[in-house]
Steps between C-alpha positions, in 0.01 A plus 500: 500500500837604357380862467376499862836365616689769304277772641555369853875511445478857371286609796750346741790672326327840506397455865862423586613814319235698684630371834857580408401851394340565839748323728828593334391850387667475160634837383386529136688823452809279494356167384285625212662459156592830339342374176156437655245529218125501466273243339569332169243559223366148555468548877330834447246354254410211732480728803267736314276213386475367857425851628206543261351152552536484879393862556187450289409194705562682829283795396204272431504409868623832637255741334214437751746549787627819341142631474449445874831671582407795279166543679667477842752770408224728368298466822799531733669826401474785250708480185545281192483121516818450301840651564769530235863579566808543286748215540823397332461200274722282284790692350432795732185595307238687702141378498186522713426214737137447602378420850185516705525814711594401855604843630358850532488699178802722583720212614788575263522859622542365854774248410783705650320499836503120527847430358746362753871418494651180636832462684686466167350820362257324263164664436203294625189629324244245628369447851249268668344798673488738204227754591415552133349151463119482512293240689424300187855566385647308792293194410566497128872566550525215749343264246678660201163577341619854430737353239226332292466786245859429401372198309397758241859630501602145411249477214619830354861382521643753745544231767535124535345265754845425643801728523661768717248750631481827300671761715414861582704745288628700799637182656666393173683832496678381815601164346860393464592400140498126585140526625373618162557150359161410649341684206643252248172302513129587508388618843240281669196485726680241711858384512779326686527789747126505573479131591803538725394786726304767303462821703712359782790570266444799266578407139764773455694335785462151353634547149723196553193276492377662177840443339499139620165455324638647176816289513304177559198586284290218360131438437507248787631767735209726399258216577660443839469870585134501397421199717691646796306826457168332584576418866691826543196699382245295696692528827593864439864424577706818489214706353388835638 
């Protein structure tokens, strides 16, 4: 009972912080401590253990679903079932992220044709009406099924279940120095940004939320993000 009460208090405190972040639009470029650091060795060890245990459990359930998705992709359009792409991980290290292919095979070559610029001059590289997305791709992206192969990224240690999303190298090249602090922790399949908007707010324009996650990191916060991910994925909120 005491543990449940403590968890309820923590959830209320985090929810309040979430509301303040959205309503007051806190500027982390000014508020973030200059000495912001990554995880302690103890936090890193616990996070890694949770990643392995939870991911293994998820895969036991997800593998049949992944088999169906793979068959649908194969029947829908020519090309490989899986798609791998270079991303920037913890410490700025490059690695390959795995996804189910949701676009035509030459999608990366066509990226420049779909890039847009907002009123502030920021590059917007994703669109709800991206012509490169296949029929099956639209479904699996809406339900976040295209991300399932990243559970293998987690098992191999290049990603975590929760953390800032691994960014595209060409977008990182446009980062301001303060934005690079998001690479102080393992990059994740889901994170604070994803459960608070996802594609409605591109991750390179929401670094403040990633830095908030790092500053307030705890195992409980990871659990909260994981639980908030379930309704976000089921409803397809902000996904395209």
